[in-house]
N, C-alpha and C positions, 0 to 999 in steps of 0.2 A: 437377446432381449425379446420378450414377448409383448405383443401389442394386442389390445382388444380389436376385434374386427371393425368396430366403429371408428377407431383411431386411424386404422389403415385406410378405410374408405374416405375419411375426411382428408387425409394427406393426399390421396390419389386425386380427389376432386379439386383440391387446391392447386396441385401441379397442372391438371388439365386447364383450369381457369387461367393460370399464368401463361400456358402455351397458347391458348386462344387469344389472349390479349397481345402476346408477342406477334402472332400471325396478323392480327388486325393492325398493329403498328406497322408491320412490314408492308402490308397491302396499302395502307394509308400513305406511306412514303412513296411507294411505286406509283400511286395514282395522284400524287400531289399536283402535277401539271397536266393531267389528262383532261381532255375536253368532256363536258357533260354528256352523258349517254354514250360513251365510247367503249365501254368494257362490259364483259359478262363475268359473273362470278357464280361458281357452284361450290358449296361447302356442305359436308355431311349434316343431316338433319339434327343429330344429337346436340350439336353446338352452333347451329346456323344462326339462331336468334341472338345468341350471346356474341358471336363474331360480328354480326351486322350492327348491333348496338354499339360495339366498341370501335367501329370505323369512324374516321373523321368525316365531317360534313362534306368536304371536298370529294373524298373517296365515294361516299354514298351518291353524290350527284353524278359522278363519273360512271356509275353502273346503269347500263341500259336494261340489263336483266340480272336478277339475283335469285338463284334457286337453291332450295334445300335438297341437295343430291350429292351422293358420293360417286364421282365419275372417274375415279382412279383407274378402274379396270375396264372402263368403257372403250370400245374400239374408236379410234380417232375419227373414223368416218361418221360415227353416230353422235358425236359430242354436240355439234350445233343443233341437231334435232331436239335435244333436251331443252333448248332455249326458245324454240318456236312456240308461238301461241300467245 
Protein backbone atom coordinates (compact mmCIF):
# COMPACT_ATOMS: atom_id res chain seq x y z
CA UNK A 1 0.00 0.00 0.00
CA UNK A 2 1.25 3.42 -0.87
CA UNK A 3 0.69 6.32 1.47
CA UNK A 4 1.11 9.98 0.79
CA UNK A 5 3.99 11.41 2.79
CA UNK A 6 1.56 13.59 4.72
CA UNK A 7 -0.37 10.53 5.90
CA UNK A 8 2.83 8.85 7.09
CA UNK A 9 3.93 11.99 8.93
CA UNK A 10 0.51 12.32 10.60
CA UNK A 11 0.63 8.68 11.72
CA UNK A 12 4.16 9.10 13.09
CA UNK A 13 3.16 12.27 14.97
CA UNK A 14 0.12 10.51 16.46
CA UNK A 15 2.29 7.59 17.66
CA UNK A 16 4.80 10.02 19.22
CA UNK A 17 1.97 11.81 21.05
CA UNK A 18 0.70 8.50 22.44
CA UNK A 19 4.18 7.55 23.63
CA UNK A 20 4.72 10.91 25.33
CA UNK A 21 1.34 10.63 27.09
CA UNK A 22 2.23 7.09 28.24
CA UNK A 23 5.57 8.30 29.59
CA UNK A 24 3.80 11.17 31.39
CA UNK A 25 1.33 8.69 32.93
CA UNK A 26 4.21 6.47 34.08
CA UNK A 27 6.09 9.41 35.60
CA UNK A 28 2.91 10.65 37.28
CA UNK A 29 2.38 7.20 38.80
CA UNK A 30 5.96 7.00 40.06
CA UNK A 31 5.73 10.46 41.63
CA UNK A 32 2.24 10.04 43.12
CA UNK A 33 3.62 9.89 46.67
CA UNK A 34 6.82 11.91 46.17
CA UNK A 35 7.29 14.96 48.38
CA UNK A 36 7.12 18.36 46.68
CA UNK A 37 10.43 19.44 45.17
CA UNK A 38 12.06 16.05 45.59
CA UNK A 39 12.79 15.04 41.97
CA UNK A 40 14.63 16.18 38.87
CA UNK A 41 13.40 15.55 35.34
CA UNK A 42 15.16 15.92 32.00
CA UNK A 43 13.34 15.18 28.75
CA UNK A 44 14.35 15.96 25.16
CA UNK A 45 13.35 19.44 24.01
CA UNK A 46 11.33 18.15 21.06
CA UNK A 47 8.59 16.83 23.37
CA UNK A 48 9.45 18.50 26.70
CA UNK A 49 6.52 20.93 26.80
CA UNK A 50 4.08 18.23 25.75
CA UNK A 51 5.33 15.85 28.44
CA UNK A 52 5.29 18.49 31.15
CA UNK A 53 1.73 19.51 30.26
CA UNK A 54 0.58 15.88 30.49
CA UNK A 55 2.01 15.30 34.00
CA UNK A 56 -0.36 15.17 36.96
CA UNK A 57 -0.37 18.17 39.28
CA UNK A 58 1.18 16.02 42.02
CA UNK A 59 4.03 15.03 39.70
CA UNK A 60 4.60 18.65 38.67
CA UNK A 61 4.84 19.66 42.34
CA UNK A 62 7.33 16.85 42.99
CA UNK A 63 9.75 18.31 40.43
CA UNK A 64 12.43 20.51 41.94
CA UNK A 65 13.98 20.97 38.47
CA UNK A 66 12.57 20.18 35.05
CA UNK A 67 14.81 20.78 32.04
CA UNK A 68 14.55 20.30 28.31
CA UNK A 69 17.62 18.16 27.67
CA UNK A 70 18.47 14.73 26.33
CA UNK A 71 20.89 13.32 28.92
CA UNK A 72 20.84 9.71 27.73
CA UNK A 73 24.47 9.78 26.55
CA UNK A 74 25.64 12.18 29.26
CA UNK A 75 28.32 10.74 31.55
CA UNK A 76 26.76 10.04 34.94
CA UNK A 77 29.29 12.32 36.65
CA UNK A 78 27.93 15.28 34.67
CA UNK A 79 24.17 14.72 34.99
CA UNK A 80 23.55 16.73 38.17
CA UNK A 81 25.52 19.64 36.71
CA UNK A 82 22.77 20.09 34.12
CA UNK A 83 20.31 20.86 36.90
CA UNK A 84 22.48 23.46 38.66
CA UNK A 85 21.49 27.07 38.46
